[in-house]
N, C-alpha and C positions, 0 to 999 in steps of 0.2 A: 756432331753425335747428333741426331735426330730424336729430341725426345719427346717430342708431341705426340698425343694420342685421340684418340677419336671412339671409343667404345656404344653400339646399342645394345641394353639392355633393361631390364627389367624397371621398373620403379615402383613407387608406389599408388597403390591402387590397382596391381600390374599395366600400369600403363607404358608401352613404348620408350625408353628417355636413353641420350643420348651421354654420357658420359666424356668427358674431354680434360685433357691433363698438358700443361704446357711449361716449358722453362719456369715459368713465371707465375702464374696463375692455376687454375682448376673454374670449370662450369659446371652447370646440367640444364638442358634443353630436352623440355620435354615438346614430342611430334603433336602430343595431342595441344591446340591453339602453337605452336611451332614454341613453341611457351620456355621462354629462360626464364628458372627459379634460381639459379645459383650462381654466381661470380664473387671468387672470392682469391685478394692477390696473396701470394704468400707471406707468411709469419703480416697479414693482414685480419681483423677479423670478418668477415662477409659484407660486401657489399650492398647486397640485397635483402629483401626482406622477403620472406615471406609469413600469413598465419600460421599457429599451429593447429587450426582451428578449418582448413582449410579440407576443398572437399578435394581428391586423385579419383574423379568418374569420369568413364567416355561421354562427353560430352556436358560436360559440366565445366567452369570455369573456373581455373587455377586462383585463389586471394594473393597479389604477390608476385614476385617475382615481376618481369616484362608481359601484361596481358597487351596482346593487338587488337589495339580498338579499331575494327573496320567491318565493312564501310560505312558507318555512319557514328556520332560521337555520342553517348547519354541514351535516356530514352524514346523508344516511340513507342505509338498503343498497340498491343499481340505482338511486340517484338522481344527477343533479347536485350538486355541493354548493351550497349557495347558494340551491338552486332553481332554476328554468325560467325566468325572468323577465329576468337578468341575458345571457342567451343569446337571447332571443328579439328578434325584429324590430317596432317598437313602431312606432304609425302618429302620424304629424306630424297630430295636431286645428288650430292651431292657435294662428298668432304675430300679436300685438301688439308694435307700435312705438307709443309713445308720447311725443306732442309734446317733452316734454325730454327724450327719448333712452334712458329705460327696455326694456328688451325682455322679452316676456314669450313662452316658450315653451307647449303644453301639449302630450303626448304622452299615449298609452294605448296598452293591452295588448293584441293580440284575442284573440283565441280563439285557446290554443294545442290542434295536433294530439294525441293522447290525453291530455289532463287536463278529462276531464268531469266529473272534481269539484270542479273549478275553475271552473265556469263559469257558476254564479251571480252572480261576484265582478264589479266592475266596475270595472278600476285604472287611475286617470291618474297619470300624475306634471305637475307645475309647473314652469319652470323662472325665475327670473329675475333677470334678469342688469342689475347698473347699479353701482354703488363698490361690493354687496356681490354675494351670490353667496344666493340662497334657492331651498330646494329641498323641495316639498313634494306626501308621496306619498296619494297620500287611495283610498281601498277603499268601495263598499258591496257588502253582500249583498242583491241582488235576489231572493235565490233565497222558495219559498213555502213552502219544506220546515223545516228545523233550520237552528240554528247553525253556524259555521264557526270552526275553529280556526285561527289562521295566525301565520306571527312576519313582521316588516319590521326591516330594516335599510340605512342608508344607509352604506356603507361604504368611509365615504373616508378614499385616501392622502393625506397632506398631504406639499407639500417641506420640506425645512428642508435647510440650509447643511451639518450635520455632526451626530449624534444624541450627539457626546458631548459639545457645546453645548447642547442643550437640556434643556428642565422644565416639568412639566404641573403646572398649578392645579387645582382644585375640586375634586378627590378627598381630600382629608386628611379621616383621620376613620371611612372608607364601609368598609363591608364588601366584598369583591372575590371570585369564586370564580377561582380558580388553575386556568390549562389547560392553562400552559406544564408542571406540576407531575403531570398525567394525566389521560388521557380524562373522568374523570369531577368533575375539578373541585374544588380543595381549596379551603378557605374560608378567608382570610387577614380582616386589618386593615390600610385604609393610614394609616398612622400619619405618618408625614415629611410635612414642609410641602409639598415640590413631588416629584412623584415625575420621578424619573431612569429613563432607559434604560440599562442595564449590562448587559443579558444578553435570550437571548427572553423576552419579554413578548407573554402572550395571558391578558387579563382583561375577564371577565365584570362590571363594578358593576350587582347590580340595582336597582331602584327610584330610581334616579338620571336624578333631570328638571333639575340644573340646568345651568351653562355650566362649559364646561371651556375653559382658556387654555393656547396652546403658547407657551413662551417661547424666539424663537431665538436666540441671541447672535452664532451664526457673522452671520447673513439680518440681525440686529437688528430683528428682527420680531418682534410678536408676533403669533399668528390667533386669536381666539378664535370660539369654535364655540357659540350658542346652541340651545337646540330646543322644542318641546311636539311634545304628545303621544308621548311616549316614553320609557316607564322604562327604560331601558337603556343604559349606555352602554359600550362595547367599545376597548381597549386594548392594540394588536396590532404588535408588531416581532418578524420571521422571526427576528433577527440569521444568524448564518451557520450556527443546531442544526437551524432545522428544518428537513424537507426539503418541499420544493416544488416542481412542477412545472418543467420547462426557461424558461416563460416569467419567471422569474426570475433575476436576478445575485443568488447570496448577496451578494457584495460591494455589492452596491444600499443592504440595510439600513441605510446609512449616511446614506442622503439621506432616509431617509422615514418617516414614523408616521403609522400608521390612529388614530383619535379614531372611534367609530363609534357613529351613535347610528340606537336604536332599539326595538322590543322582541320581548328572546326571551329562550328556554330558561323559568326559573320567568313573566317577563315576557309572554308568548305571549298574544294576543289570543283570546279566546271572542267574535266577531264574530257576534250576532244578523241574523236579516232583519229588512233594512227600516232598520239602523242603517250608516253609515260611521264607520270609523275616517282618523285623521289625523295624517300624521306630518308633520314640520316642521322643518329643519335653516336657519339662518343663517350663512353663513360672511363673516367681517368680519375686516380688519389693519390694524396700529397701528405704529408705528414704534416698538420699542426702546428 
């Protein structure tokens, strides 16, 4: 029996929202930013964190869930942080509900006014909801001209029970750039078997293609992040020291950790005409 469903409705702030049910899980995706704000396996706490102070308004990025950072990552003078894709309204192109209940949705980023330089790019985001959450961002350069430089990142906020009882595995022995130490990023090495978050953390691990696991002793859960088409991993928690806009309560740092997959900074992509870049992330969970 087919018990998967995807219903277009109205979410917070009057924004269009797709609610998804499968035999294994539930999810929510806003058309604003093609933003996945909720994924929850049956019988488990939510996998994703969304700030209770997040703005849900047209043209504004949502704080939490899975923001799509594109076509750049980080700050640019006079430009929105992390690009314009996360605040644009995407088009829902296709919804497929498989007989066994798996739901797949495909979104497209329409041309954004004032962004003529990026018009040659065809950008789509496909989300598959089942017992796992699979997300794939594909970008094709349809230009007849030269290559375009892009950065992409699925800036995933994970819900944890208590950051003091969280450890991250899969990063041992790797160099990283520490942006909590300064805007230019001091190069350091991860020597500990697991990473524990005990202060403001803002790290970019370059040339990292492997999986990362979040071990959450408080919720007795392990979250696994597997990826392809990604050469950068970002780990971020603002603690109470990083100044953020009013869409985040500093106390919320206790219940979130960002492990982000993409191609940023020195791993940015030079996309030649006729080529496509695909960034794919699969999120799963199991009992700890």
